[in-house]
C-alpha positions as CSV (number, residue, x, y, z in Angstrom):
1,M,-26.3,-100.7,30.1
2,T,-28.5,-98.4,32.2
3,T,-32.3,-97.8,31.5
4,H,-32.1,-93.8,32.4
5,R,-33.1,-92.0,30.3
6,Y,-30.4,-90.3,27.8
7,Q,-29.3,-87.0,28.8
8,P,-26.7,-85.4,26.5
9,L,-23.4,-84.4,27.5
10,D,-22.5,-80.5,27.4
11,C,-21.4,-79.5,24.1
12,D,-18.3,-77.8,25.0
13,L,-17.6,-81.1,26.7
14,H,-17.7,-82.8,23.7
15,D,-14.2,-81.1,22.6
16,Y,-12.2,-82.7,24.7
17,L,-13.8,-86.5,23.6
18,E,-12.7,-85.6,20.5
19,I,-9.5,-84.4,20.9
20,A,-8.8,-87.9,22.9
21,C,-10.2,-89.5,20.0
22,M,-7.7,-87.9,17.5
23,H,-4.8,-88.4,19.4
24,A,-5.7,-92.1,20.5
25,Y,-5.2,-91.4,24.1
26,P,-4.9,-93.8,26.3
27,L,-7.5,-93.1,29.3
28,R,-8.4,-93.4,32.8
29,V,-12.1,-93.4,32.6
30,E,-14.3,-92.8,35.8
31,L,-18.2,-93.5,35.7
32,V,-20.8,-92.2,37.7
33,D,-21.5,-95.5,39.3
34,G,-18.1,-95.2,40.9
35,S,-16.6,-97.9,38.7
36,D,-13.6,-97.0,36.4
37,F,-11.0,-98.5,34.0
38,Q,-7.9,-99.1,36.0
39,A,-6.0,-100.1,32.8
40,Q,-5.5,-98.0,30.1
41,A,-7.8,-98.0,27.4
42,Q,-7.1,-95.9,24.5
43,A,-10.4,-93.2,23.2
44,L,-11.2,-94.3,19.1
45,T,-13.8,-92.7,18.4
46,T,-17.6,-90.8,19.5
47,R,-20.9,-92.0,18.1
48,T,-24.9,-91.3,17.8
49,A,-26.8,-94.5,18.4
50,P,-30.0,-94.1,16.2
51,S,-32.1,-93.5,19.5
52,K,-29.7,-90.3,19.3
53,E,-27.8,-91.6,22.7
54,E,-24.1,-90.7,22.4
55,F,-21.3,-93.0,23.3
56,L,-17.4,-93.0,23.5
57,T,-15.5,-96.1,22.0
58,L,-12.6,-97.5,23.8
59,R,-10.4,-100.1,23.3
60,S,-8.7,-101.7,26.2
61,A,-7.0,-105.0,26.7
62,E,-10.5,-107.1,27.1
63,G,-11.6,-105.7,23.6
64,E,-13.6,-102.3,22.7
65,H,-16.2,-101.0,24.7
66,D,-19.1,-98.1,24.2
67,I,-20.0,-96.1,27.0
68,R,-23.1,-94.0,27.1
69,L,-21.5,-90.3,27.4
70,D,-24.0,-89.6,30.3
71,Q,-22.6,-92.4,32.0
72,L,-19.1,-90.9,32.5
73,L,-17.5,-89.0,35.5
74,A,-14.5,-88.2,34.2
75,I,-11.7,-88.7,31.7
76,T,-7.8,-88.5,32.1
77,P,-5.5,-88.9,29.5
78,L,-2.4,-91.1,30.6
79,S,-0.1,-89.2,27.7
80,E,2.6,-87.0,29.0
81,R,1.6,-84.7,26.0
82,A,-2.1,-84.8,26.8
83,L,-3.5,-81.1,25.4
84,F,-5.9,-81.5,28.5
85,G,-5.8,-82.5,31.8
86,R,-8.6,-84.5,33.6
87,V,-11.9,-83.4,33.0
88,E,-15.1,-84.0,34.5
89,L,-18.0,-84.7,32.7
90,G,-21.0,-85.8,35.0
91,N,-24.0,-83.7,35.6
92,A,-22.8,-81.4,32.7
93,V,-25.9,-81.6,30.3
94,C,-26.3,-80.0,26.8
95,G,-28.9,-76.7,27.0
96,I,-30.0,-77.4,23.5
């Protein structure tokens, strides 16, 4: 869990997360701290906490994980029929 002030993800990049969740894509998830999910993690949903922080919920063999969106560096769908490839999300903040 991070203690840094939340920085909203660039609004245009939310579409990729929503598509991944709608199709329940297994994803490779890279985080800004250099770690990643090497195992397949299925995208479930996005949610906004009362604090206005936004999260991507993933399911992996270890259970469900909530990742704050500003901690995502990149996502790569592992499905052959995915509608997009690797998307870099890190350092792309919403201009609102």
